[in-house]
N, C-alpha and C positions, 0 to 999 in steps of 0.2 A: 874255698880254701886252695891256696896255692898247690897245684899238683907238684909233689916232690917225689912220688913214688910212680916210675913209669918202667914197668918190667918187660921191656920189649923183647928180651932174651929168655925169659922165663918160660916154664911149660904152660900151655895154654889155661889149664885150670888155675894157675896163680895171675893170670891177666884177666880173670873174670870181674865184672863190675863188683860184686860183694867183697871179693878178696882185696881189690883196691881200696875200697871204702872202710874195710876193716883195718888195713894198714894205715890210712889216714887219720882214722880215729885213735889208733895207739900213739900216733905223732902228736896229735892233739892233746892226749892225756899227758904224755911226757913233757909237752910245752907247760900246761897247766901246773903238773907237779913242781916244776922248777921255779915257779912265781913266788915272790915274798908275799906274805899275808897282809897286803897294804890295800887301802881304798881311800878314794877322796870322802869328804864331808864326815871325817873321823879324825882319830888320834894319829895322824901321820904329819911330819914337819917338812920344810922345803928341803931338807936332805934327802927326802924320799921322792921329791918331785920328778927328778929326772929317771929313777926306776920306773915310776908310774907312766911317763910320757913314753918310755922306751917300749912298753908293751902295748901302746895305743895304736889305733888305726892311723893317726897322724904320724907316728914313727915309720909306718909302712909307706905311706904316701909321700912323706918329705924327710927322708933318712939323714939329709945333710943340713937339715934347719939348724943354725947356730944359735938360736936363741936359748937363754937360760930360763928355765921354767920354776914357777913357784907354785905352791899348792892352790893358793887362791886365784892364780891366773888359769890353772887347769879347771877348778871348779867353775870359774865364770865361763870358760870356753864350753864346757858340758851343758851348762844352764841356757846359755845363748842359743846353741843349736837344737836343744831339746824339743821344742815344739814342732820343728821340721822332722827330726831324726826319728821321734816316736811314730811318726804316720809311715816311715818306711823301713819296717821290720820284716824279716822272714817268717813264715808261718812258724817255724821251729822256736824262733826268738820269741814271737808273741805268746805262744803256748807256755814257755818258761816264765815269761814275764808275769802271766796271769797268775801261775803257782806261786811266784815270789810275792806278788801283791795280796794273794789270799792268805800267805802264811806270814804276813808281816815282815817281808824281806828276808826270810830264810827258808831254805829247802836243800833237800838231798837230790842228787843226780839219780833218777831211776834206771837209766840203761845207758849202754855205750854209745848208742846213736845220738844222744843229746849232747855230746862232747863238743862237737863243732859249734853248736849253737851258744853254749856256755863260753866257749873261747871268743866268740863274737861279741857277747855282752861284756866280757872282761876287757876286750880292745875298745869298746866304746867307753870304757872307764866308769861303768855303772856298777859293776860287781867284782867281788874278790871271791877266792876259792879257798878250802882248807881240805886237806886229806886226814880223814879220822883214822883212828887205831883199827877199827874193824874193816877198813878198806873203802867205806863209803866217802863220797866227795859232796862236802857242803859248799852251798853257794849262798852269798850274802850281799844284800842291797842297803845301803845306809838309809835311814829313814827320811832323810831330806829328799831323796829320789824317790822313795815310796810315795810321799805325799804329793810330789809334783808331778810324776807320771801318772798316778791315779787322776789328777786334774785333767791332764792333757787327754787321757782315754774318755773322759766324759764329754769332750767337745764334738759337736756335729761333724766338724771338718774330718776327725778322726774316722768315723764311720764311712764317710764317704771315700776317704783315701783308702781305706782298708779294702773296700770293695773293688776299687780301681786296680790297687796293688794285686789283688787276688786275680783279676782278669789278666793283668799284664804277665804275671809269673805263669800262668797257665799257658798262655801263647808262647811265652819264651821256651817253656819245657817243650811244647809241641816243636818249635822250630828246632831245638837242640836234639830232639829225637829224629828229625827229618834230615837235618844238616850235620849234626855231631858238634859244630863248633858255632860260635856267633861273636864277632868283634863287639867289645864292650861298649865303643863308642856308637854303633849302631843301635845296640840295646839301650843306650842312653837316650837317644832321639826318640826312640819308640816309647820310652818310660815318660818323658816329657810330654808326649801327645796322650799317652794313656792317663795321666793325672792332671791334664790341663795346666801344667805349670813349666812354661818356656824358661822361667828364671831358676829352676831347680839347681842347686849347686852340685857339682861334679863329685865333691867328696861324699854327699848324702847318696847318690847314686851307687858309687863305687862300694861304700859300706854295705849297701842292699845286695850288691853282686856278690861281694866277697862272702857274706852270710849265707846266700842261697846257692852258690854254684861253685864248682872246681873253676880254676882259671889258670893260665899260663900266658907268657909273652911270647908273640911271634912277630918279627918285623918291628919290634918296638910297639906293637898294639897289645893291649890287654885283651884276651881271647876268652870268652866263656865257654866251657866245656861240658858236654854231656857226661854224667859220672861213669859212664862206661868207656870212654875214650881211653884206649891204652896209651897212646902217645900222640900229641898234637902235631909232630913234625910232618906227617903225610899231608896235613891240611894246609902247609905252608904257601903252595902256589895259589891256592883258592883264597887265602887271605890277601896275598899279594896283588893279585891280578883280577879276581873277579869283582864286577861291579857290586856296589852295596845293595842293590835291588834284589839280589840273589837271596836276601834274608828277609824280603817281604813275603810272609807266608802265602802260599797258594792253599786256602783254607780247605777247597774241596779235595786237592792232591793229598794234603797232609792227613785229612781226616780218613781218606781211604787207606793210606798207609797205616794208620794207627788201627783201624779196624782189622787190617790184614795181620798185623803183628799180635793184636789182642787175642784174636780168635786162634791163632796157631799156638800161643804161649799158654792160653788157658787150657787147651787139649794136653800139652806136655805137663803142666802143672798137676792137672787132675790125674794123669797116669803117675806121677810120682808122689802122690799122697801116701803117706804111711811108709814111704821108701827112703826118704832123705835122712841124712845124719842128724843127730841131736842138736837142736837150736838151729837148723835150718829150715827155712820156709820153701814149699814147693814153688810158690810163685816167684821167689827170688832166683831159685834154680832155673826156672823157665826164662827169666828175664836175662840172666847171664849168658845163657845159650844164644839168645835171640841176638843180643848186643854184640856179642863175640862174632857172630855170623855177619852183622852188618859191616863188620871191619875185615871181612875176607879170610876169617879163620877156616882153616881146611876142614872137611868133613870128620877126618881123624881126630883133629884137635877138638871139636865139638863133642865127639864121642867121649874122649878122654876127660873133658871138663865134666859131663854129665856124670860119668863114672865116680869121678872124685867126690860127688856130693851125695852118693847113695850108699845104702848099707847092703844093698844087693846088686848083683850085676844087672845092667839095664836090660830090659825086656825087649823082645823085637818090636812090640808096639812102640816103646819108648824111642828106639832107634829109628823107626819109621818116622816118627813125628819129628826127631831132629832132621832126618833128609827133607821133610816138608820145609822146615825153617830154613835150612841151607838152600834149598831150590828157590823158595818164593819170597824171603824177607828182602826188601830193596837194600843194596849196599849204600854206604855213605859215599859222597861224591869221588873222594880220592881213590877208593877201591874199587870203584867201577872200571877204572883204567889200569887195574893191576898194581895198585899201590899198597897192597895188603903186607903184614909183617911176615 
């Protein structure tokens, strides 16, 4: 999802990863709410074709495309790329897709966290949405696509690609935790290697990246962001001047950092059990503190962020754990040299 919420002057608790993600889900819900209930392979006419194209990934990639669109043309385009595209879905999209197929193309959104994946399926022109009187959100897939996608998922190639994609996404997640950001063109090359497809189209890869990761643009490059990155601007010099091989993960170093982060975060999460606000998860609270620390948040800022998530005053053991995170969690590269907010 394009990062549109960058709270660089907000209090530290409003710069936490969970807060940013909540703001982005709200934006996604507003975008979905504004859509007309139109979909391909159904009762829509060429008068609706431009509306449909305007919400698609193609409209994001090629906003100045002068071509006049038709419903038949858009349907052909969706079907032509379907065999490749269905192999390159985010985990969240695939989960929703399974529910849609099991329920004959109709489902309700179960929670706020699914909205970004729903938006992605809509941008692929696979689905439409409606908002019911009770506040629930319905997602609908035309029967033509239900049948064709079911057929694609039965191919041996899908199973192999799903495994490769899972490995690629796990590695990319580790790189983003390690570095904070990653240029999409470098991720694209690594994806081609991972799925053994040097002829993989850029559009297919970008759709996968946009459905899986927050992103921004620096120096004309699309940049993938860790979901906790407050502001991509401090990474500008790294993107412009560092060699691309800095994003070749040192697996031993990354694993050591992951173990370090996980062990400290688990301690804090355990201490926060039964002390967090309603609908808050202790592990999310611990992750927020950890990722803020990686961006150079001051100790007092970490204390404030923790206090805002609790229904009690932080205990001394909790504060000691935050001090451990502050002292031992490695900073992302720009903040090692004093580039914090």
